[in-house]
C-alpha positions in Angstrom: 36.8 -173.3 -72.6 33.4 -174.4 -73.8 30.4 -172.2 -73.8 26.8 -173.4 -73.5 24.0 -172.2 -75.6 22.6 -169.9 -72.9 26.0 -168.3 -72.4 26.4 -167.7 -76.2 23.0 -165.9 -76.3 24.4 -163.4 -73.8 28.1 -163.2 -75.0 27.7 -162.7 -78.7 25.5 -159.5 -78.6 27.8 -158.0 -76.0 30.8 -158.5 -78.2 29.1 -156.7 -81.0 28.3 -153.8 -78.6 31.8 -153.7 -77.3 33.2 -153.7 -80.9 30.9 -150.8 -81.8 32.0 -148.8 -78.7 35.6 -149.4 -79.4 35.2 -148.3 -83.0 33.3 -145.1 -81.9 36.1 -144.3 -79.4 38.7 -144.8 -82.2 36.8 -142.5 -84.5 36.4 -139.9 -81.7 40.2 -139.9 -81.2 40.8 -139.4 -84.9 38.3 -136.5 -85.0 40.0 -134.9 -81.9 43.4 -135.1 -83.6 42.0 -133.5 -86.8 40.4 -130.7 -84.8 43.7 -130.1 -82.9 45.6 -130.0 -86.2 43.1 -127.5 -87.7 43.4 -125.3 -84.6 47.2 -125.4 -84.8 47.1 -124.4 -88.4 44.8 -121.5 -87.6 47.1 -120.4 -84.8 50.2 -120.5 -86.9 48.5 -118.6 -89.6 47.3 -115.9 -87.1 50.9 -115.6 -85.7 52.4 -115.3 -89.2 50.0 -112.4 -90.0 50.7 -110.7 -86.7 54.4 -110.7 -87.4 53.9 -109.2 -90.8 51.7 -106.5 -89.3 54.3 -105.5 -86.7 57.0 -105.3 -89.4 55.0 -102.8 -91.3 54.5 -100.7 -88.2 58.3 -100.6 -87.6 58.9 -99.5 -91.2 56.4 -96.6 -90.8 57.9 -95.5 -87.5 61.4 -95.4 -89.0 60.2 -93.1 -91.7 58.8 -90.6 -89.2 62.2 -89.6 -87.9 62.8 -91.9 -85.0 66.3 -92.6 -86.4 67.5 -89.4 -84.8 66.2 -90.5 -81.4 67.8 -93.9 -81.8 71.1 -92.2 -82.6 70.9 -90.0 -79.5 70.2 -93.0 -77.3 73.1 -94.9 -78.7 75.4 -91.9 -78.1 74.2 -91.7 -74.5 74.9 -95.4 -74.0 78.4 -95.0 -75.4 79.1 -92.0 -73.1 77.8 -94.0 -70.1 80.0 -97.0 -70.9 83.1 -94.7 -71.4 82.4 -93.0 -68.0 82.0 -96.4 -66.3 85.4 -97.5 -67.8 87.1 -94.3 -66.5 85.5 -94.7 -63.0 86.4 -98.4 -62.9 90.2 -98.0 -63.2 92.0 -98.2 -59.9 95.7 -97.8 -59.4 96.2 -100.9 -57.2 93.3 -103.2 -57.7 93.8 -105.7 -60.5 97.6 -105.1 -60.8 100.1 -107.8 -60.0 102.5 -106.9 -57.2 105.4 -109.2 -56.5 106.0 -109.5 -52.8 108.7 -112.2 -53.0 112.0 -110.9 -52.1 
């Protein structure tokens, strides 16, 4: 493919422009990735601090005497499960009866 002088006058400046545009797009992609990484780091840091704050709140609430309330709730749950077990027992259902004979 041979190019004439007139064609080269048009083609060469356009290749420089295309190269500049491609380079700008590449740099733009890199910058977007860097910003995304920074945003991710900030989000992780914020989540880590939020977890630490809630742990402190739980420690304070345990000191105020919520242990008794938790113990009462556990006792109620145990009683309910025991009552369900007693109610669930049936004399015939679930037992194996041999009808062969």
